Backbone bond lengths (Angstrom), bond angles and torsions (degrees), N, CA, C in turn:
res aa  C-N    CA-C-N  psi(-1)  N-CA   C-N-CA  omega(-1)  CA-C   N-CA-C  phi
1 M - - - 1.444 - - 1.536 108.21 -
2 G 1.437 109.46 142.30 1.477 112.47 175.30 1.471 113.90 85.46
3 R 1.308 121.20 8.08 1.440 119.97 -179.13 1.525 110.07 -111.79
4 K 1.317 120.41 156.64 1.418 128.33 174.01 1.489 111.57 -55.94
5 R 1.315 123.68 116.05 1.310 125.24 -178.24 1.532 114.71 -113.06
6 T 1.261 120.20 163.30 1.404 124.08 178.45 1.578 106.82 -74.61
7 K 1.399 117.17 150.47 1.462 114.99 -179.08 1.600 114.39 -56.19
8 M 1.288 113.48 135.39 1.423 119.33 -174.01 1.501 110.40 -126.57
9 D 1.355 117.96 138.45 1.441 122.06 171.36 1.561 107.63 -139.49
10 K 1.218 113.13 176.60 1.534 118.12 -178.32 1.486 115.38 -54.01
11 K 1.314 113.68 -40.71 1.485 121.83 -179.19 1.571 108.89 -65.41
12 K 1.283 116.16 -41.09 1.548 115.82 -179.91 1.505 108.80 -72.75
13 I 1.395 117.09 -40.59 1.459 115.97 178.98 1.589 111.14 -58.98
14 D 1.358 116.39 -42.35 1.465 118.00 -179.60 1.559 111.15 -65.89
15 K 1.359 115.81 -31.89 1.376 117.99 177.64 1.629 114.13 -70.39
16 L 1.252 115.74 -35.08 1.379 121.74 175.04 1.554 112.81 -64.87
17 I 1.417 110.53 -42.84 1.463 112.70 -179.50 1.538 109.80 -66.52
18 K 1.307 116.29 -37.23 1.516 122.31 -177.84 1.611 105.76 -65.53
19 E 1.275 116.87 -32.23 1.440 119.01 179.59 1.501 111.16 -75.84
20 G 1.297 118.94 -6.47 1.441 122.61 -178.18 1.474 118.50 86.36
21 R 1.401 114.63 15.30 1.419 119.04 179.53 1.569 110.38 -62.45
22 G 1.350 116.11 143.22 1.442 119.89 179.65 1.485 114.32 66.02
23 Q 1.300 118.50 19.93 1.483 121.25 -175.75 1.531 107.92 -133.22
24 G 1.343 115.40 163.28 1.385 122.60 -178.10 1.496 115.50 84.27
25 K 1.261 117.34 175.48 1.441 126.35 -179.04 1.476 115.92 -132.87
26 G 1.294 120.92 158.61 1.457 119.39 176.05 1.537 115.97 54.85
27 K 1.282 119.93 -131.71 1.393 124.36 -177.15 1.478 109.39 -65.49
28 E 1.291 119.99 -26.17 1.484 124.78 -172.62 1.512 115.59 -84.02
29 Y 1.412 111.91 -8.93 1.504 116.18 -176.86 1.497 112.43 -73.03
30 K 1.323 114.72 140.80 1.461 120.58 177.48 1.540 107.51 -121.16
31 P 1.391 122.47 116.49 1.356 124.75 178.68 1.579 109.10 -55.93
32 W 1.314 115.10 147.87 1.464 119.96 179.21 1.565 108.54 -61.76
33 I 1.237 115.59 -41.44 1.518 124.76 178.30 1.516 114.52 -133.05
34 D 1.214 115.65 150.19 1.522 117.71 -179.65 1.561 111.09 -126.25
35 I 1.229 116.90 -173.65 1.470 117.57 -173.66 1.522 115.26 -70.17
36 H 1.361 112.55 -9.58 1.525 115.16 178.55 1.527 110.74 -97.59
37 S 1.304 115.97 1.63 1.495 121.58 -177.83 1.445 113.81 -79.00
38 F 1.350 117.17 -34.81 1.455 118.57 -177.59 1.498 109.04 -163.70
39 S 1.344 114.28 167.71 1.504 121.16 176.41 1.498 112.75 -74.29
40 S 1.250 119.20 122.90 1.558 122.08 177.14 1.478 111.02 -89.02
41 K 1.310 112.64 156.47 1.490 116.30 -178.61 1.586 110.87 -87.79
42 G 1.283 115.34 -9.34 1.408 120.35 -179.62 1.547 109.61 -117.08
43 I 1.366 116.52 -148.02 1.429 124.53 177.30 1.514 108.48 -98.87
44 A 1.280 115.46 108.15 1.518 118.99 176.97 1.518 107.36 -76.89
45 S 1.361 112.26 153.10 1.451 117.42 -179.32 1.539 109.40 -159.34
46 R 1.315 113.62 160.38 1.459 124.82 177.01 1.550 106.44 -123.53
47 I 1.352 115.38 128.38 1.413 121.22 -174.64 1.517 111.45 -132.41
48 P 1.382 121.26 127.33 1.391 117.99 174.84 1.483 113.06 -64.35
49 G 1.420 115.30 130.38 1.440 117.98 -178.20 1.522 112.91 -83.95
50 L 1.385 115.46 122.97 1.475 117.36 -175.83 1.495 109.11 -83.17
51 K 1.425 119.62 -15.75 1.446 119.90 176.66 1.550 111.23 -97.30
52 T 1.322 117.39 -27.51 1.397 122.46 -172.39 1.499 116.83 -101.89
53 G 1.343 112.62 -19.59 1.512 118.20 179.52 1.552 113.48 72.52
54 R 1.287 117.02 21.72 1.510 120.71 -178.80 1.439 106.48 -141.08
55 M 1.385 116.37 165.81 1.455 121.52 176.37 1.521 109.07 -77.95
56 H 1.352 111.93 138.19 1.495 118.78 170.93 1.518 113.70 -101.79
57 S 1.327 116.11 143.11 1.386 122.04 177.15 1.536 110.66 -110.68
58 F 1.347 118.09 122.74 1.506 122.88 -178.09 1.550 108.89 -124.06
59 M 1.253 114.51 138.01 1.417 119.34 -172.75 1.471 117.21 -95.84
60 S 1.330 115.35 -3.96 1.482 121.89 179.06 1.545 109.73 -155.21
61 K 1.307 110.90 164.55 1.472 121.55 179.40 1.554 103.41 -64.41
62 L 1.222 119.24 -39.40 1.485 120.28 -177.27 1.517 114.41 -65.20
63 E 1.320 116.05 -35.01 1.486 121.93 177.38 1.561 107.25 -70.99
64 T 1.351 118.13 -39.17 1.395 120.82 -179.42 1.522 107.80 -63.59
65 S 1.296 117.82 -45.03 1.503 124.11 -177.51 1.502 112.15 -58.56
66 Y 1.334 112.36 -42.43 1.456 119.92 178.68 1.551 115.50 -65.49
67 Y 1.374 108.71 -34.07 1.473 116.84 177.27 1.461 112.71 -63.46
68 Y 1.358 117.04 -40.55 1.527 121.79 173.79 1.577 108.17 -59.82
69 I 1.186 122.16 -39.84 1.468 121.85 -178.98 1.515 109.16 -63.58
70 L 1.331 116.47 -45.37 1.429 123.58 -177.48 1.516 108.01 -64.62
71 W 1.364 117.29 -45.61 1.495 118.09 -178.60 1.521 113.38 -64.49
72 W 1.301 119.08 -23.87 1.487 120.63 -177.02 1.622 110.58 -83.28
73 S 1.357 114.46 -22.32 1.401 119.72 -177.66 1.574 111.09 -73.34
74 D 1.299 112.73 127.89 1.512 117.95 176.63 1.468 113.75 -67.25
75 E 1.325 117.67 -20.80 1.503 121.43 -177.85 1.383 113.24 -80.07
76 V 1.375 118.13 -25.25 1.533 123.07 -176.41 1.508 104.13 -77.54
77 V 1.450 115.37 129.72 1.421 118.35 176.15 1.530 110.45 -117.19
78 D 1.325 119.21 -17.74 1.434 121.57 178.91 1.542 108.34 -151.88
79 I 1.308 111.67 146.68 1.440 121.35 -174.51 1.582 106.91 -135.45
80 R 1.399 116.55 117.14 1.446 121.11 -177.83 1.550 104.58 -124.06
81 E 1.330 114.62 111.92 1.424 122.13 -179.17 1.577 110.27 -87.95
82 Q 1.305 118.38 161.02 1.417 127.16 175.52 1.614 108.35 48.31
83 Y 1.266 114.07 57.41 1.454 120.17 -174.21 1.542 108.83 -87.55
84 P 1.302 118.13 127.44 1.404 120.02 -174.42 1.486 118.56 -86.50
85 L 1.311 118.95 153.78 1.490 122.32 169.07 1.485 104.79 -96.58
86 L 1.319 115.92 85.30 1.476 121.46 -166.23 1.567 111.05 -76.54
87 D 1.369 119.14 -19.89 1.434 119.31 173.05 1.495 111.51 -77.92
88 I 1.327 117.18 75.84 1.384 121.57 -178.22 1.631 110.69 -54.52
89 E 1.200 120.24 -40.80 1.450 123.86 -177.25 1.544 109.28 -58.47
90 A 1.346 111.57 -47.13 1.539 116.66 175.72 1.384 115.85 -59.58
91 A 1.416 116.27 -42.09 1.447 122.53 -177.69 1.586 106.94 -69.00
92 W 1.332 116.01 -41.91 1.447 120.59 -178.35 1.568 109.53 -61.42
93 S 1.338 115.57 -44.81 1.495 123.97 -179.41 1.576 107.40 -61.82
94 I 1.283 118.85 -41.35 1.431 122.20 177.91 1.549 113.28 -63.27
95 A 1.263 114.14 -43.49 1.418 123.01 175.56 1.556 111.89 -56.84
96 K 1.339 113.30 -46.39 1.386 120.25 -177.36 1.515 109.35 -67.24
97 D 1.350 120.08 -42.18 1.432 120.39 176.78 1.563 115.13 -64.61
98 L 1.329 115.78 -25.95 1.416 123.55 178.31 1.522 113.31 -87.88
99 N 1.342 114.16 -2.57 1.497 124.10 -179.46 1.609 107.35 62.05
100 I 1.326 118.17 42.90 1.434 125.49 -177.61 1.517 108.96 -115.83
101 N 1.293 118.94 132.23 1.440 121.79 177.01 1.575 110.07 -71.73
102 Y 1.363 117.20 115.91 1.403 122.17 179.93 1.486 109.97 -65.22
103 P 1.353 117.03 136.57 1.475 120.94 -175.10 1.566 111.74 -67.10
104 L 1.290 117.65 132.77 1.393 121.11 175.76 1.577 115.25 -114.66
105 E 1.344 118.35 153.73 1.435 117.50 169.65 1.436 109.59 -65.55
106 I 1.392 118.10 131.00 1.504 121.30 -172.07 1.473 111.58 -58.32
107 T 1.336 119.49 -47.60 1.469 117.49 -174.16 1.524 118.43 -80.94
108 T 1.329 110.83 -36.80 1.552 118.33 -175.84 1.511 112.14 -93.34
109 K 1.291 115.74 -20.71 1.517 121.23 179.73 1.537 107.17 72.60
110 T 1.346 119.18 13.63 1.432 120.05 179.36 1.538 111.70 -78.98
111 P 1.314 118.57 136.71 1.474 120.91 177.28 1.558 109.19 -58.83
112 I 1.352 112.63 131.88 1.442 119.47 -175.02 1.538 112.46 -79.91
113 V 1.312 120.04 138.02 1.381 122.70 170.86 1.603 111.37 -75.59
114 L 1.326 113.11 103.27 1.529 117.14 -174.21 1.551 106.87 -69.63
115 T 1.302 117.16 155.23 1.451 119.49 175.52 1.507 107.57 -134.44
116 T 1.386 115.18 150.24 1.408 119.55 171.35 1.606 105.86 -103.86
117 D 1.243 118.72 152.12 1.453 122.20 -167.54 1.525 110.73 -68.38
118 F 1.401 119.04 -39.29 1.397 122.16 -178.54 1.459 111.69 -139.89
119 M 1.361 115.70 133.85 1.481 117.14 165.06 1.586 104.02 -113.05
120 I 1.275 117.27 117.96 1.422 123.82 -171.13 1.558 111.02 -111.24
121 T 1.297 115.21 135.67 1.429 123.06 178.10 1.558 106.74 -105.52
122 V 1.354 120.81 118.70 1.361 120.64 -176.39 1.668 102.36 -121.37
123 K 1.306 107.86 146.37 1.529 112.04 178.63 1.504 109.03 -114.05
124 V 1.366 116.73 117.29 1.454 124.22 179.31 1.522 108.48 -126.30
125 K 1.371 111.52 117.40 1.465 121.26 176.65 1.598 108.68 58.88
126 N 1.301 113.36 44.71 1.410 122.62 179.73 1.564 116.10 64.62
127 K 1.295 116.53 17.92 1.426 124.29 174.27 1.551 111.41 -118.89
128 E 1.303 107.37 127.99 1.592 112.86 179.03 1.466 114.88 -88.05
129 I 1.228 118.40 133.71 1.488 125.86 -173.61 1.551 108.64 -127.96
130 E 1.296 117.51 136.84 1.429 123.71 176.09 1.457 112.84 -94.14
131 L 1.312 120.66 131.62 1.473 127.60 177.74 1.544 109.36 -126.78
132 A 1.407 117.19 125.25 1.413 117.96 176.16 1.564 106.95 -102.16
133 R 1.329 113.50 134.76 1.426 118.29 178.88 1.544 115.18 -137.48
134 T 1.311 115.15 129.40 1.393 120.48 -178.01 1.527 109.06 -104.77
135 I 1.338 118.02 140.27 1.501 119.67 -173.82 1.515 107.47 -112.05
136 K 1.304 114.02 121.01 1.447 121.42 179.88 1.531 114.95 -134.79
137 P 1.313 122.29 136.67 1.473 123.45 165.62 1.419 109.59 -52.06
138 A 1.345 125.18 141.01 1.466 128.30 -178.04 1.553 106.71 -56.93
139 K 1.275 118.12 -39.00 1.521 122.04 -174.50 1.549 111.67 -62.57
140 E 1.329 115.40 -29.65 1.508 121.39 -177.34 1.546 107.72 -68.96
141 L 1.377 117.83 -25.03 1.487 116.65 -174.83 1.495 105.79 -77.32
142 E 1.287 127.86 -1.61 1.430 128.62 177.40 1.547 112.59 -85.55
143 K 1.356 109.97 -8.53 1.490 115.00 177.52 1.483 116.81 -93.33
144 E 1.332 112.92 128.18 1.524 118.58 -174.13 1.512 114.36 -58.60
145 R 1.328 118.57 -42.74 1.446 122.11 -179.02 1.470 110.83 -69.43
146 V 1.273 122.60 -34.75 1.524 126.79 173.89 1.445 108.91 -57.89
147 I 1.398 116.76 -47.60 1.425 123.23 -174.89 1.571 109.44 -66.82
148 E 1.366 116.34 -36.70 1.494 120.59 177.12 1.507 110.47 -60.05
149 K 1.331 116.50 -45.58 1.477 121.02 -176.62 1.552 107.67 -66.12
150 L 1.325 116.73 -43.54 1.431 119.05 -178.85 1.462 110.82 -60.81
151 E 1.369 117.30 -37.32 1.530 121.40 179.44 1.510 110.47 -57.14
152 I 1.314 112.97 -43.80 1.497 119.48 176.96 1.488 110.93 -54.39
153 E 1.355 110.55 -50.38 1.457 119.78 -172.74 1.562 107.75 -65.04
154 R 1.338 116.31 -45.10 1.442 119.00 179.69 1.567 114.17 -60.31
155 A 1.348 114.72 -45.08 1.362 121.35 -175.88 1.633 108.44 -67.92
156 Y 1.339 114.58 -39.45 1.438 119.29 176.38 1.576 114.96 -53.23
157 F 1.335 112.02 -52.81 1.479 116.41 -178.72 1.533 109.28 -72.85
158 E 1.284 119.30 -31.32 1.462 120.35 -179.72 1.509 106.81 -63.68
159 S 1.373 118.07 -34.74 1.513 119.76 -178.91 1.516 109.19 -69.32
160 Q 1.298 116.87 -20.51 1.489 120.89 -175.99 1.577 108.87 -99.96
161 G 1.250 113.30 3.28 1.517 117.07 178.96 1.494 113.84 71.49
162 I 1.334 118.01 26.09 1.436 125.30 -178.58 1.475 109.39 -105.87
163 N 1.343 119.50 128.10 1.358 127.08 177.79 1.533 112.24 -63.20
164 W 1.246 121.86 126.41 1.520 124.94 -178.38 1.471 111.37 -128.48
165 G 1.330 112.48 143.32 1.490 114.76 179.83 1.553 109.23 -154.51
166 I 1.303 116.15 167.71 1.448 125.78 178.26 1.559 106.67 -104.35
167 V 1.398 115.44 142.28 1.393 115.68 178.43 1.564 103.15 -130.54
168 T 1.340 117.33 130.46 1.518 118.56 -179.98 1.552 105.08 -118.76
169 E 1.299 113.24 -178.12 1.501 119.09 -178.87 1.598 111.09 -66.40
170 K 1.318 114.79 -16.37 1.409 119.64 176.82 1.497 112.36 -66.09
171 E 1.405 118.77 -30.95 1.399 123.09 -173.56 1.624 107.88 -100.01
172 I 1.238 116.90 15.72 1.467 116.95 -177.49 1.619 106.22 -133.83
173 P 1.275 111.76 91.57 1.530 119.16 -174.07 1.558 110.21 -63.02
174 E 1.365 113.66 128.77 1.417 121.37 -174.17 1.498 113.82 -61.23
175 E 1.413 115.10 -40.40 1.441 117.50 -173.59 1.602 109.61 -69.16
176 I 1.324 114.80 -35.50 1.487 116.53 -179.48 1.574 107.27 -66.19
177 V 1.291 116.03 -44.66 1.464 119.07 -178.84 1.608 112.56 -60.12
178 E 1.395 110.29 -41.35 1.484 115.15 179.19 1.490 111.86 -61.07
179 N 1.280 118.65 -40.91 1.417 131.01 177.08 1.577 109.41 -57.31
180 L 1.319 112.95 -62.03 1.382 120.02 -179.46 1.533 116.64 -58.67
181 N 1.395 112.21 -37.59 1.495 112.33 175.84 1.546 113.60 -64.80
182 W 1.287 110.99 -31.58 1.507 118.44 -177.66 1.466 111.95 -73.41
183 V 1.313 121.09 -31.78 1.453 125.18 -178.86 1.498 112.98 -93.19
184 Y 1.307 117.37 -19.77 1.516 121.20 -166.09 1.578 112.24 -61.37
185 I 1.406 109.91 -42.88 1.537 111.08 -173.77 1.520 109.97 -70.59
186 A 1.329 119.26 -18.61 1.468 122.66 -178.03 1.525 110.33 -85.77
187 F 1.202 119.75 2.81 1.559 119.30 -178.24 1.474 112.07 -56.91
188 E 1.382 117.71 -40.10 1.422 124.54 -174.97 1.503 108.85 -105.25
189 L 1.357 116.85 122.56 1.410 120.58 -178.90 1.522 112.72 -73.95
190 E 1.396 114.97 -17.18 1.437 120.35 179.44 1.513 113.84 -57.31
191 K 1.396 118.55 -21.35 1.373 120.85 -179.02 1.518 112.86 -71.44
192 M 1.343 112.79 -18.70 1.516 118.39 174.88 1.488 111.53 -88.63
193 G 1.257 114.04 79.36 1.490 124.34 -168.45 1.567 111.89 -70.54
194 N 1.337 119.53 -11.88 1.493 116.48 -176.24 1.444 114.39 -86.32
195 L 1.271 122.04 -4.64 1.508 128.15 178.55 1.538 113.44 -134.15
196 E 1.365 114.78 152.09 1.452 117.42 176.03 1.481 109.73 -69.50
197 I 1.364 111.44 150.59 1.542 118.22 -178.25 1.575 109.00 -59.44
198 E 1.305 115.15 -38.49 1.524 119.22 -175.56 1.475 108.30 -63.92
199 D 1.366 120.33 -36.86 1.452 120.07 -177.96 1.498 108.33 -76.13
200 L 1.313 119.99 -37.74 1.434 120.79 179.35 1.496 111.91 -65.12
201 N 1.226 117.06 -38.30 1.493 120.62 174.40 1.480 114.10 -62.04
202 Y 1.399 113.60 -39.07 1.488 122.77 175.38 1.514 112.29 -61.07
203 F 1.293 113.65 -44.42 1.470 120.18 -174.25 1.664 107.52 -75.66
204 A 1.305 113.28 -32.97 1.495 117.57 176.34 1.538 108.45 -65.88
205 L 1.269 122.08 -43.93 1.371 123.12 176.46 1.587 113.35 -61.95
206 I 1.350 116.02 -40.14 1.423 116.07 178.24 1.654 108.00 -63.70
207 L 1.282 113.94 -42.07 1.586 115.54 177.89 1.408 108.01 -63.21
208 K 1.311 127.16 -44.26 1.380 127.99 -179.51 1.571 110.04 -54.13
209 E 1.342 114.07 -48.92 1.535 117.89 -177.61 1.580 109.36 -60.85
210 R 1.347 112.98 -37.14 1.509 115.95 -174.69 1.511 110.88 -77.64
211 I 1.232 117.44 -30.19 1.450 125.86 171.89 1.563 110.88 -59.89
212 E 1.325 112.09 -48.96 1.467 121.20 -177.75 1.565 115.38 -66.93
213 R 1.388 115.29 -23.67 1.448 117.32 -174.94 1.591 113.79 -114.47
214 N 1.239 111.21 -10.74 1.544 117.73 -176.81 1.612 110.30 -105.66
215 S 1.324 109.96 156.20 1.399 122.11 173.96 1.492 114.40 -110.77
216 E 1.364 115.05 9.33 1.467 119.78 174.17 1.526 112.93 -72.11
217 S 1.332 111.05 158.66 1.512 117.77 175.90 1.526 110.05 -63.39
218 I 1.349 117.46 151.41 1.435 122.25 176.17 1.531 112.31 -59.92
219 S 1.361 114.02 -35.65 1.487 119.05 177.61 1.513 110.31 -58.89
220 N 1.361 115.70 -47.55 1.457 118.60 -177.30 1.597 113.70 -66.97
221 L 1.341 113.25 -41.35 1.411 120.23 179.35 1.490 117.03 -56.02
222 T 1.415 108.56 -47.66 1.464 119.44 179.85 1.497 113.35 -68.30
223 K 1.341 114.12 -39.66 1.483 117.38 177.57 1.509 112.52 -63.98
224 E 1.389 116.04 -42.05 1.450 122.09 173.42 1.399 112.66 -56.90
225 L 1.334 120.20 -47.24 1.484 122.19 -177.10 1.504 111.31 -66.57
226 D 1.401 118.83 -38.08 1.476 120.62 178.91 1.550 108.08 -65.03
227 K 1.282 119.14 -36.74 1.467 120.41 -177.20 1.471 110.41 -75.61
228 E 1.379 118.71 -42.30 1.458 122.52 -178.46 1.447 113.15 -63.12
229 M 1.385 116.41 -41.14 1.436 121.41 -172.35 1.537 107.76 -98.67
230 K 1.301 119.85 12.03 1.408 124.76 -177.09 1.607 114.72 46.60
231 L 1.312 111.65 51.18 1.464 119.32 -175.13 1.626 105.19 -97.85
232 E 1.278 110.14 156.81 1.541 114.34 175.80 1.486 105.35 -66.15
233 Q 1.345 113.32 139.61 1.426 122.25 179.96 1.563 113.68 -51.87
234 G 1.326 117.34 129.02 1.439 120.62 -176.37 1.501 114.24 96.90
235 T 1.392 116.29 -11.52 1.463 115.57 179.64 1.609 113.11 -62.61
236 A 1.269 112.84 -46.97 1.460 117.21 -174.82 1.645 111.76 -69.28
237 M 1.380 115.30 -28.08 1.426 117.36 173.01 1.566 108.41 -67.80
238 Y 1.286 117.02 -40.52 1.479 117.63 178.23 1.551 108.02 -63.73
239 L 1.287 118.01 -38.28 1.464 118.09 175.52 1.521 116.26 -62.61
240 F 1.379 112.96 -31.11 1.466 117.65 176.96 1.453 109.37 -66.15
241 R 1.385 119.57 -43.22 1.424 129.37 178.06 1.560 110.02 -59.75
242 H 1.381 115.34 -39.05 1.448 120.74 -178.45 1.590 109.25 -69.76
243 L 1.343 114.19 -39.30 1.474 120.20 -178.30 1.569 107.39 -62.49
244 I 1.254 121.94 -38.06 1.386 128.49 177.83 1.578 111.70 -72.04
245 A 1.298 118.56 -45.06 1.452 122.72 178.63 1.475 109.93 -63.24
246 K 1.316 122.09 -37.79 1.425 129.03 -178.16 1.553 110.45 -82.08
247 K 1.354 119.50 -7.13 1.438 126.91 -177.35 1.535 110.78 59.94
248 M 1.397 112.58 38.60 1.436 117.72 176.84 1.533 109.22 -84.90
249 I 1.303 117.85 -29.97 1.393 120.03 168.73 1.522 112.51 -114.23
250 P 1.291 120.00 113.57 1.460 122.00 -175.32 1.528 116.79 -75.97
251 I 1.321 114.18 111.92 1.428 118.09 179.13 1.582 111.06 -121.93
252 N 1.184 114.94 168.50 1.422 123.85 177.87 1.571 105.50 -83.42
253 I 1.356 115.80 99.77 1.434 119.40 -173.85 1.544 114.14 -72.95
254 K 1.376 111.24 -4.82 1.569 114.80 -180.00 1.535 110.45 -86.84
255 E 1.439 115.68 -14.74 1.457 116.52 175.34 1.533 110.61 -96.47
256 K 1.320 114.14 139.90 1.446 119.91 176.75 1.466 112.62 -56.28
257 I 1.367 114.97 125.23 1.421 122.52 176.91 1.562 111.87 -65.23
258 N 1.283 120.95 118.90 1.519 129.85 -174.24 1.529 103.02 -111.42
259 I 1.270 120.58 109.87 1.559 118.33 -179.15 1.540 106.20 -83.22
260 N 1.276 117.78 -12.57 1.536 119.46 175.08 1.488 116.48 -83.15
261 K 1.326 112.44 7.90 1.518 116.80 178.86 1.549 105.31 -134.98
262 P 1.389 113.98 161.41 1.471 118.65 171.51 1.492 108.57 -59.24
263 V 1.409 115.58 146.74 1.511 118.55 177.84 1.503 101.20 -81.90
264 K 1.338 115.90 139.17 1.425 128.42 176.48 1.519 106.34 -95.64
265 L 1.350 115.67 108.97 1.433 123.09 -176.74 1.576 106.36 -86.87
266 L 1.390 112.19 146.55 1.510 116.89 174.25 1.516 110.80 -63.82
267 E 1.250 116.32 168.16 1.556 121.86 176.89 1.509 108.63 -72.06
268 S 1.317 120.35 -20.09 1.380 120.73 -176.41 1.519 112.31 -78.71
269 S 1.337 120.11 -0.66 1.391 123.06 -176.64 1.598 106.06 -63.55
270 N 1.358 110.25 143.14 1.505 119.23 -178.53 1.555 107.61 -89.36
């Protein structure tokens, strides 16, 4: 919501719906809009989804940061970004009841299909629950028109019995995001194309055992493993990141990872 969009009319909306935009779950979900649809105010990005098996489109750095938080959570089982409020009539009616001018496409005067940034599926006690979350910089919440649009969004999901909320940068700890961004790419060993997966898994287990029983810095441990196993420099450090991403070594993700110190494992470590 509130971003510069491509020109939209009823014909184009119908076309997008026919294409399956904003529909499906998991790998089959198609965002209503992607990074090619309009100019974002932040840093747009496309990231391969490790939980969904598809590419995710994010329109700002803040959205990308929140995605990493969702990925790390064991309760989150599906992440659908740029989720549309497809029942325009219901959204229009809500706006009317709230005495709010419904947003229109400037040139065509067509009612805009509003979107929420994330529709999240969480699994709690074997029960799946949908959560809608919109991502906004805190300063945006000082703008009256932004609040009006958010009110439409809130009431829309409330009418569907879906928990809705706003997330700002204040709820997204920078250190956690930095840690997750650093380990995310190492989740899949297939990206290390110079060695067989079986060998990489073997070296990763050796590194895990050494981390658990040694008080040396991660930098030293990984350099020693590279040298001992005649690995390309940096391979063992990648494996360290992989172990964290796969939660094979339990660490406090809230604390900045410092490779120049021994890693502090949580008490739950086996």
